[in-house]
N, C-alpha and C positions, 0 to 999 in steps of 0.2 A: 877827758884829759888824754893827751897824746901819750902813747907808750914810750916816747923818747924822754919823757920827763919823770918817769917813775923808775924806782930801783927794785927790780925783782931779783933777789939774791939767793933765795932758798927754795921756793916752790918750783915744781917742774911743770910748765905749761902743757907739754905734750902728754904727759901722764894724766894731768888734770882733765884735758879735753877727752881722752879716751874714757876716763871714769864717768864724766858727764854724759857722754854718748851712751854708755851702758845703762846708766840710771834712767835716762829719758826713754830709751828703747824698751824698758820694762814697764808694762802697763800696771799701774798701782793705785787705782781709785780707792777711796776709803772702804774698808772691809775686805779688800783683796791685795793686801800688802805683803803677803807671805814670800812671793818670789823675790821682790826687791830687798826684803830683809835678809833672806838667805844669801843673796849676792853681796850685800854690804858687809854682812858678818864674815864671810870668807875673805873678802878684800881686806878688812881690818886685821883679821888674824894673820893673813899672809904678810902684812906689814909689821908683825911682831907686837901687836897691841892686844891687851887683855880685854875680851868682850864678854859681857854678861847679858843674858836674856832676862828681861823683866816681864813677866806674864801680864797681859792686859785682859784677854779673854781667849776663847778657843782658837788656836792657830794664829793668834796675834800677840805680839810682844814688842816691847821697846828694846833697843840696843843701847847698852850702857858701857862706856869706855872710861874707867877711872884708873888712876895709878894703883898698882898692886898694893893691897893692904889698907886702902883708904876708902872711906864712905862719904867723906866730906872734902870738897875742894874749894879753892877761892872763887873760881868762875867755871860754870858749865856752858858749853856751846850747844845750842839746842836747834834741831831742825826736824821737820816732819816729812815723812817719806811718802805720804799719800797725796793724791791729787783729786780734783773733781773728775767726774766722768768725762770720757772723750766725746768730742763732737762728732768724730768720724773714726770708727774703729779700724778703718783701712788706712788711715793717715794721721797718726798721732805721734809718730816717733821723731827721732833726732834728724835735723837737717841743718846745714850751715851754708851761709853765703857771705863771704868776707868775714867781718867781725860778728855778724848776727847769727845766733844759734836759736833755731826755732824748734818747737815741739811741746807737747802737753807737759806742764809742770816745770818748764825751763826756768821761769821766773818764780813760780810759787810751788815748791821752793827747792827743786832739785839742784839748781845752780848753787844756792847757799849751802846745801848739804854736801855737794861735791867739794866746794871750797873748804869747808870745815874738815872733811875727811882728808883732803890733801894736806892741810896744815898739821893734822895729827900724824899723818904718814911721815912728814918731815921731822916732827918731834921724835918719832920712834927711831929715825935714822941717825939722829945726833947722839954723840957720846956723852953729852952733858946730862946732869940729873933731870928727870922729867918734871916739868913745873906742875904746880897744884891746880891743874885744869882737867875738866872732864868733857866728854862728848856724849850727848844724849840724842838719839834718833827715835822719834816718836811716830805713832800711828794715830789715825782718826782725827787729825786736826780739822779736816774739812767737814766733819760731821758733828760729833758730840764731845771732842777733846778728851776721849777716854785715855789716850796715851799720856797726856799731861796730868790728868787726874790720878792715874796709876803711879806716875813718877813721884808726885808730891806725897803720896801715901806710902812710898817705899823707903828703904833705908838710905838711899843715896840723896845727897843734898848739896847745896851751895848757897852762899849769900847773894851771888850775882849770876845772871845769865846773859849771854849774847844770843839773840834769836835771829837767824838768817833770813827773815822774811824780806821781800823785795822793797828796798827803800831808795834805790838808785845810789847806794853807798852813802846816803845821808844818815848820820846817827840820830835815832829817834829816842829822846829821853822822856818824851811824853807819849801817852797812849790813850786813845779814845775809849770811853766806856761803851757798853753794848746792852741793849734791852730788846728782847724778842717778845713780840706781842701777837696774840691771836684774837681776832675779832670774829664774832659769830652773830648772824641775824637769823631769826626764825620767821617763817611765813606760813602760808596755807596751801597745801597741795591741791592741784586741780588738773583737769585734762588740758593738754597744750592747745587744743582747738578752742577752748573756752577759758582764756586767761582771766576774764573778768570775774570768774567765780573763785579765783584763788588770790593769794598775796605772794608775789614773787620775791623770794629772799635775796636773789642776786641783784635785782633792781634796788632793793633797800640797801644792800651793801654798797652799791655804787654811790648812792647818795651819801652814805656815811663816810665812805672813803674820800669824797670831795671835801667834806668838813675836816677830816683828819689831815688831808694834804694842805688845805689852807692854814690849818694850825701849824703844821710842821714848817711851812715856808715862812710864816710870820713869827715863829717862836724865837724868843730871846736866848734859848739854850744853844743855838747853833747846830741844830740837828742835821744829821745826814740820814735821809729817810728813803726807804725802799719798800715797795709792795712786792714781796717775794713770791707769793703764791695766792691764787684765788680759785676756790672750788665750790661748785654747787651740788646739792644732793636733793633727791636722787637723780640719776641719769635717766634717759629715756624721754618719752613723749609726754612730759608732764611739766607743770609749773613747779619749780623747785621750792621745797618748804624749808630748806636750810642752806646757808652759805657760810664758808669760813675764809678768812683772809689772814695771811701771816705777814707780819711787818718786821723789818730790821730797822732799828733805830740806833745810830752811833752818835755818841755825845762827847764833846770836848772834855779833856781831863778833869776840869774843876766843876763840872756840872753836877747838880743835885738830882740824882735819879728819883729820889722820893718825891720831889716837887713835880717832876715830869709825870710820874705815875698819878699823882693827885689831879693834875690838870687833864690828863687823858680820861680819868674816871668822871670828872665833871663834864667833859665834852660829851661823853657817851650818854650821861644822864640828861643833859640838855637836849641832845639829839632825839632821845626817846620821847621827850615832851613835844618837840617841834615837828618831827617828821611823822605823818599819819601812818599808823599800823607798823611802825618800826619797833621791833622787839630785839634789841641788841644787847650784847654782853661782851666783855673783854677779859682776857686772862694773860697775866704776865708769866712768861716762861723763863728762859735763861736771862739772868741779870748779872752783869759784870761791871765793876766800877773802873773808871780810868785812873791814871796816875801821872805824876810829874816827878822826875828825879833831878835833884840839884846838880849843877855843874861843879859844885865844890866838893863832891864826894871823891875820895882818893882813887877809886877805880876809874871814875870818869876822867880824872886827871891823867891816868896812864893811857887811857884810850885816846885822849886828846893828843898826847905826845906821839902815839903811834900814827895818828893822822899827820902830824907835822913831819915825821920822818919820811912819809910817802908823798909829801907835798900836796896833800889833799885838803880842801877847804873844810873848816870846822864850822858848820852851820846847823846846829841841832834843830830838829822839828818834832812834830807829833805824828804818830802813826794813827791813821784815821779808820782803820779796819779792826775787826775782832781777830784775836790770835791766841796762841797758847800763852802769850805774855800776860793776859788778863788772869789766867788760871794760876800762873806762877806768882804773880803779884799778890793775889789773895792769900797765898800760902807763905808769904814772907820772903820770897825771892825777888830781888830787884832786877827786872829785865830791861836791857837795852836792845831795841829792834834795829838791826843793821845787816843789810845784805845786798847782793847784786840784783839788778833788774828793777823794773818799774811796776808798782802796784796796779796801775791802770792797764797793764798788759795781761795781768793774771785773770784766769777764768774766761779768756776770750779765745776764739779760733786763731787769732794772730799772735798768740803768746810767743815771746822771744826774749832773749837776753844778750847783752854784749859780752863776748868772751873776755875781752880786755878787763871788764869789770869783775868777772869771775876770778881771774888771776889776781887782780887787785885785792879782792875780798880774802882770798886764801893767804896772801902775804900779810894783810892787815891782821887777820885772825892769828897768824903765826907770830907776828911781832908783838902783839898784845900778850900772848901766852909766854913768850920769852921774857917779857918785862916783869913777869910775876915769878920768875925762877929765883 
């Protein structure tokens, strides 16, 4: 959308761009968020906001910004400060060309975090009473969601959350579920020069993965299927006697995860009978259900009005990745996923975000907060 058609009345684009530059230039993969947390904490305190550290584990903590004296708010704005590891440690930082801002974490999700921080900075500058909104900056989203899990176990809470994951500014009232699966095949070790004396666990796994892939493609569940990791054991000049594969399965909101698990168990059992010397097993690791939020909910109505005031199209969709939203939903918090940037740019060497969208996001977050005052 052209910047000539939107009304930016409160946020400060120049200040916002400097903030985003600083966040992107700080390397903060999961497990190494300390520097960016210290920076964000100082920034928020300088803006006059009350900041609380919520311990997650050693040297790691969430940052919580709630109105003084309150542990419950109407809506919490949620962002994660960690990123995936850099593709190139010599070239991961901020760069801009025209409207495009590039760098590790720009889309996922330092742009969303910067927009939320800017919105709260404006709220702190205003003389009117602070609305019942909170800001929650989390760690570890890209690994085990420890930040989100610590948040829901703490004293701060809200019935609603706005999570700034990259949605191209499309409101996502639905969220895919997620199932992490580990497949394992057992073989027989032998010298690499005499493979006929062994049973290669990697070859067995490849045959098994072909069956799983065919199942995923034809599945009525609408699976998003990814083989994330494949490892053979042991290394060296031998026929491997064990192999593990880790799979990511994303399911549309209304899918029955229990049925999917049953079908996968049956598939493995049938493969054991049909593939010679296959000794396979599976284990279900992280499991998170999807969800759908009705457009008739009052908070959704306020969000819809905030879209109208900025002349943005209201076209709700479903977020097809895993996020902290799954964790919050399971804890009774209703999350709307909404932020600048495109999901398809995340976790890639070409990650970037439109700065115009970042400004739009900040104004939208601010307008929604003011509507709750």
